[in-house]
C-alpha positions in Angstrom: 85.3 109.8 26.0 82.5 111.4 23.9 81.9 110.0 20.4 82.5 112.1 17.4 79.6 113.3 15.3 78.1 111.2 12.6 80.0 111.3 9.3 77.6 110.1 6.7 74.2 109.8 8.4 72.7 112.9 10.1 70.3 110.9 12.3 72.7 108.8 14.3 74.9 109.6 17.2 77.8 107.3 16.7 80.5 107.2 14.0 79.3 105.7 10.7 81.6 105.0 7.8 81.5 103.0 4.5 84.0 100.1 4.3 87.2 100.7 2.3 88.3 98.7 -0.6 90.5 95.7 0.0 94.2 96.2 0.1 96.5 94.7 -2.5 97.3 91.9 0.0 93.7 91.2 0.3 92.8 91.5 -3.4 92.1 87.8 -3.9 88.6 86.7 -3.1 88.3 84.9 0.3 85.3 82.5 0.6 83.8 80.4 3.5 81.8 77.3 2.7 81.4 73.7 3.7 82.8 70.5 2.2 81.7 67.0 3.1 83.5 63.7 3.0 83.6 60.2 4.4 86.4 58.8 6.6 87.1 55.2 7.6 86.4 54.2 11.2 89.1 53.5 13.7 89.0 50.5 16.1 86.6 51.3 18.9 86.5 55.0 17.8 89.6 55.6 19.9 91.8 58.6 19.5 89.2 60.1 17.2 90.6 63.6 17.3 94.0 62.5 16.0 92.4 60.4 13.4 90.2 63.2 12.1 93.1 65.6 12.0 95.3 63.4 9.9 92.3 62.4 7.5 91.0 65.9 7.0 94.5 67.2 6.3 94.7 64.7 3.5 91.2 65.5 2.3 91.5 69.3 2.3 95.1 69.8 1.2 97.0 73.1 2.0 94.7 75.6 0.3 91.6 75.2 2.6 91.7 76.3 6.2 89.2 74.4 8.5 87.2 76.4 11.0 84.3 74.1 11.9 83.6 70.3 12.1 80.4 68.3 12.3 80.3 64.5 12.3 76.9 64.0 11.0 76.8 60.1 11.2 78.8 57.5 12.9 78.9 53.8 12.2 81.3 50.9 12.7 82.6 51.4 9.1 83.2 55.2 9.2 82.2 58.8 9.7 80.3 61.3 7.6 81.9 64.7 8.1 80.8 68.2 7.1 83.5 70.8 7.5 83.5 74.6 7.3 86.5 75.9 5.5 88.1 79.2 4.4 89.5 79.4 0.8 91.8 82.1 -0.6 93.7 83.1 2.6 97.0 84.8 2.1 99.8 82.4 3.0 101.0 84.6 5.9 97.5 84.8 7.5 97.1 81.1 7.0 100.4 80.4 8.8 99.5 82.7 11.8 96.1 81.1 12.4 95.9 78.3 14.9 94.5 74.9 13.7 91.1 73.8 15.1 92.8 70.5 15.9 95.4 72.0 18.3 95.0 70.2 21.6 96.4 70.6 25.1 95.6 67.8 27.5 94.6 69.0 31.0 96.3 67.2 33.9 93.5 67.6 36.4 90.2 69.4 37.1 90.1 72.5 39.2 87.3 71.7 41.6 87.2 75.1 43.4 84.0 76.0 41.4 81.7 74.2 39.0 81.5 75.4 35.4 79.0 73.9 32.9 79.4 74.3 29.1 76.1 74.3 27.3 76.1 73.9 23.5 73.3 73.6 20.9 75.1 73.4 17.5 73.7 75.9 15.1 72.0 74.6 12.0 71.1 71.0 13.2 67.4 71.8 13.6 67.4 71.0 17.3 63.8 70.9 18.7 65.2 73.0 21.7 67.6 75.8 20.7 67.1 75.5 17.0 64.9 78.5 16.5 65.1 81.9 18.2 66.8 81.7 21.6 64.4 79.0 22.6 67.1 77.2 24.6 67.3 80.2 27.0 65.1 78.6 29.7 67.3 75.5 29.6 70.3 77.7 29.9 68.8 79.5 32.9 68.0 76.1 34.5 71.6 74.8 34.0 73.1 78.1 35.3 71.0 77.8 38.5 72.8 74.5 39.4 76.3 75.8 38.3 78.7 78.4 39.6 79.3 79.5 36.0 77.6 78.7 32.7 79.5 79.0 29.4 77.3 79.1 26.3 77.1 80.6 22.8 74.9 83.0 20.9 72.6 80.3 19.3 71.4 79.4 22.8 70.3 82.8 24.0 70.0 85.2 21.0 66.3 85.9 20.5 66.2 89.0 18.2 65.5 91.9 20.5 65.6 89.6 23.6 68.7 88.2 25.3 68.1 86.8 28.8 71.6 85.5 29.4 71.9 84.3 33.0 73.9 86.6 35.3 76.5 83.9 35.9 76.9 83.0 32.2 79.6 83.8 29.7 78.6 84.5 26.1 81.2 82.9 23.8 81.3 82.3 20.1 81.0 78.6 19.1 84.5 78.1 17.7 86.0 79.6 20.8 84.0 77.2 22.9 85.6 74.4 20.9 89.1 75.8 21.5 88.4 76.2 25.2 87.5 72.6 25.5 90.6 71.6 23.3 92.7 73.4 26.0 94.3 76.0 23.7 92.2 79.2 24.6 91.4 80.7 28.0 88.6 83.2 28.7 89.4 86.4 30.6 86.4 88.2 32.1 85.9 91.8 31.1 84.0 94.7 32.6 82.8 95.8 29.1 83.8 95.5 25.5 84.0 98.1 22.7 81.7 96.6 20.1 82.5 97.4 16.5 79.2 97.1 14.5 79.7 95.9 10.9 76.6 95.8 8.7 75.3 95.7 5.1 74.6 99.1 3.6 71.0 98.1 2.7 69.7 99.6 -0.5 66.5 100.4 1.5 67.3 103.1 4.1 64.6 101.7 6.4 66.7 98.9 7.4 69.9 100.9 7.8 68.1 103.4 9.9 66.6 100.8 12.1 70.0 99.1 12.6 71.4 102.5 13.7 68.4 102.9 16.0 69.2 99.5 17.5 72.8 100.5 18.2 71.8 103.8 19.8 69.0 102.1 21.8 71.7 99.7 23.2 73.9 102.7 24.0 71.2 104.6 25.8 69.5 101.6 27.6 72.4 99.3 28.6 75.4 101.6 28.1 76.9 99.8 25.2 80.3 101.1 24.0 80.1 101.2 20.2 82.9 103.3 18.8 81.8 103.0 15.2 79.3 101.5 12.7 80.9 100.4 9.4 78.5 99.8 6.5 79.5 97.3 3.7 78.7 98.8 0.3 77.8 96.7 -1.6 76.4 94.2 0.8 78.5 91.1 1.7 77.3 88.1 -0.3 76.0 85.6 2.3 73.9 82.6 1.1 72.0 80.0 3.1 72.4 76.4 1.9 71.6 73.0 3.2 74.3 70.3 3.6 73.8 66.7 2.5 72.9 65.7 6.0 70.1 68.2 6.1 72.1 70.7 8.3 71.7 74.3 7.5 75.0 76.0 6.6 76.0 78.7 4.3 78.5 80.3 1.8 80.0 83.7 2.3 82.0 85.4 -0.5 84.3 88.5 -0.6 85.3 88.0 3.1 88.5 90.1 2.3 86.3 93.2 2.6 85.4 92.3 6.2 89.1 91.6 6.9 90.0 95.0 5.5 87.6 96.7 7.9 88.9 94.7 10.9 92.5 95.4 10.0 91.9 99.1 9.5 90.2 99.5 13.0 92.5 97.1 14.8 93.0 98.2 18.4 89.7 100.3 18.4 87.4 97.4 19.3 87.2 94.3 21.5 84.3 92.5 19.9 82.5 92.4 16.4 78.8 92.6 15.9 77.7 91.7 12.4 74.4 92.2 10.6 74.1 91.2 6.9 71.4 90.0 4.6 71.3 86.1 4.2 70.0 85.1 0.8 67.5 82.2 0.9 65.2 80.7 -1.7 62.0 82.7 -2.3 59.3 81.7 0.0 61.6 79.9 2.5 60.8 82.4 5.2 57.1 82.0 5.0 57.4 78.1 4.7 59.7 78.1 7.8 57.2 79.9 10.0 54.3 77.9 8.6 56.0 74.7 9.3 55.5 75.1 13.1 59.1 74.1 13.7 59.3 71.2 11.3 61.7 72.9 9.0 65.2 73.9 9.9 66.0 77.6 10.5 67.7 78.5 7.2 69.7 81.5 8.5 71.6 80.2 11.5 74.1 78.0 9.7 75.2 80.8 7.4 75.6 83.1 10.4 77.7 80.4 12.3 80.1 79.8 9.4 80.7 83.5 9.1 81.3 84.1 12.8 83.5 81.0 13.1 85.8 82.4 10.4 86.2 85.8 12.1 86.6 84.4 15.6 89.1 81.8 14.4 91.3 84.2 12.4 91.1 87.3 14.6 90.7 85.8 18.1 87.9 88.3 18.9 84.3 87.7 20.2 81.9 87.7 17.2 78.1 87.3 16.7 75.7 87.9 13.8 72.1 88.8 13.2 70.4 88.5 9.8 69.1 91.5 8.0 65.8 91.6 6.1 66.3 91.4 2.3 63.3 93.6 1.5 60.2 95.3 2.8 58.1 92.5 1.4 59.9 90.1 3.7 59.6 92.4 6.7 55.9 93.1 6.0 54.8 89.5 5.6 51.7 88.7 7.8 52.7 85.5 9.5 50.0 85.4 12.1 50.6 83.7 15.4 53.7 81.6 14.9 55.2 78.6 16.9 56.3 80.0 20.3 59.9 79.0 19.6 59.9 81.4 16.6 57.9 84.3 18.2 61.0 86.4 19.1 61.9 86.6 15.5 58.6 88.0 14.2 58.5 90.9 16.6 61.8 92.4 15.5 63.0 94.3 12.4 66.8 94.2 13.1 67.4 91.1 15.3 70.4 93.0 16.5 69.9 93.9 20.2 70.5 90.3 21.4 73.9 90.4 19.6 75.0 93.7 21.1 73.9 92.7 24.6 75.7 89.4 24.4 78.9 90.9 23.1 79.0 93.7 25.6 80.6 91.5 28.2 81.8 88.4 26.2 85.1 87.4 27.7 88.5 88.2 26.0 90.4 85.4 24.3 93.8 84.5 25.7 96.2 81.8 24.6 96.2 79.1 27.2 99.4 77.2 27.7 98.7 76.3 31.4 96.3 77.2 34.1 96.5 80.9 35.1 94.9 82.8 37.9 91.9 84.8 36.8 91.7 83.0 33.5 89.1 80.3 32.7 90.7 77.4 31.0 89.8 73.8 30.3 91.0 73.0 33.9 87.9 74.8 35.2 85.4 73.0 33.0 83.2 70.6 35.0 80.8 69.1 32.5 79.4 69.6 28.9 75.7 69.5 28.0 74.8 68.8 24.4 71.8 67.6 22.4 71.8 63.8 21.8 73.9 63.0 18.7 76.0 66.1 18.7 79.5 65.0 17.7 81.9 67.8 16.9 85.1 69.2 18.4 83.6 70.1 21.7 82.2 66.6 22.3 85.4 64.9 21.1 87.6 67.3 23.2 85.5 66.5 26.3 86.0 62.8 25.6 89.7 63.2 25.5 89.9 65.6 28.5 87.8 63.3 30.7 85.1 65.9 31.1 81.6 64.4 31.9 79.2 64.7 29.0 75.4 64.9 29.4 73.4 64.2 26.2 69.8 65.3 26.1 67.4 63.1 24.0 64.5 65.6 23.9 66.6 68.0 21.9 66.0 66.1 18.7 68.0 67.0 15.5 69.2 65.8 12.2 72.5 64.3 13.3 72.8 60.4 13.2 75.2 59.6 16.0 75.0 57.6 19.1 77.3 59.0 21.8 77.2 55.6 23.6 79.3 54.1 20.9 82.3 56.4 21.6 84.9 55.2 24.1 83.8 57.3 27.1 85.3 56.2 30.5 83.0 54.6 33.0 80.6 57.2 34.3 81.7 59.9 31.9 78.7 59.9 29.6 75.2 60.5 31.0 72.3 60.1 28.5 69.1 61.8 29.7 65.6 62.3 28.4 65.3 66.1 29.0 66.9 69.2 30.5 65.1 68.6 33.9 67.2 65.4 34.1 70.3 67.1 32.8 70.1 69.7 35.6 69.7 66.8 38.1 72.9 65.2 36.8 74.7 68.6 36.9 73.6 69.0 40.5 74.9 65.5 41.4 78.2 66.0 39.7 78.6 69.4 41.6 77.8 67.6 44.9 80.1 64.7 44.2 77.2 62.3 44.0 77.2 59.4 41.6 74.1 60.2 39.6 72.9 56.5 39.3 72.7 56.3 43.2 69.6 58.4 43.2 67.8 56.2 40.6 66.1 52.9 41.0 66.7 50.0 40.6 70.1 50.3 42.2 72.1 47.6 40.5 74.6 45.3 42.2 78.3 46.1 41.8 79.9 43.7 39.3 82.2 41.2 41.0 85.2 39.7 39.2 87.3 36.8 40.4 91.0 37.2 39.6 93.0 34.0 39.5 
């Protein structure tokens, strides 16, 4: 069906509208931010999911809705936790939303195919995957030894570049957690209708270029974008750093986004966001000059925003940052670290988001395995940077899913996965993604990975009396 003519911008070829005011039910301000707290340890770190659920409920109370969890350090005495929360939700919306701790235990693995989940948590400063889609080669390698790879935007979004493997699914981070928790299934789609939601930038250069990016996606890879909605004034999104050093953020006035999503319900299948992310002056230049030593300041704010929308609307969501001014866009950065290069050749960073969301799978409630639906039963292994302890890792631990932790992907988290109560042979700690791919290949072939290493140790022998 042909799109209607442009309403408010005579140089675009898709509907553009300005976001409406919030309704009376949404009049109270809704914010997204992170809180941190310490929790006491449980013996042997056993049943950690249940422990975290009880303890965080006591810490947060009824007014804060959790959407994201990072365990930033683990010791024998306790856990340091940083949690993304939504404040100001209407009681009805709060009641309808599923808890991030909801869990369904799988009874067995479906071995008819091999599915690898690859996660590089956003905002942890990972040396591989912490910059601009620089974990894409690792994703392509893992996909080559899997029937299906399931990954998230942080791994493959590289501004105007998105080289998602042909056998990969592009899934928002909170949805990946729910997939591993057993409560959400993924339904493949032929194509999504992608609603583009962006700041109405005070400088028309950036609004024009965003509309050009949308139309370029429509003309080059046949994106279906029924509408572009501009938020006027822009959405307040701020980059902040957590006590652990992780990059995160704070988003205010989220009720304005909800008003747009509610107004256009039924007219879209996925949501592409582009907003300014406020950072301290000079941070952008310092980041690129650091040659990868500083954490990307934008990704954490993006993640907390998309987690909130995906969790509350059950819709594929991804975000790209928008330049704050021409001064930022025109900064001469020279030749930057290769991991950051994709960012400095773009002005909108939006094409990778649109391309990823075009075929991002639909979310379906998973009560049990169902034909044509990817559920936790189909997940064969999880690959994460060493030290990554969040809901995906803890869910894999409980589900009996093999976990491969990669040391070369260094980050700010202070956890040792070997201290968690993994079953014998469930955790594989490797040096790099070459080794990770080898372990995936072994698991897929039914080969015990240690059998291809030397020395080959003797089997322990016990005498029972």
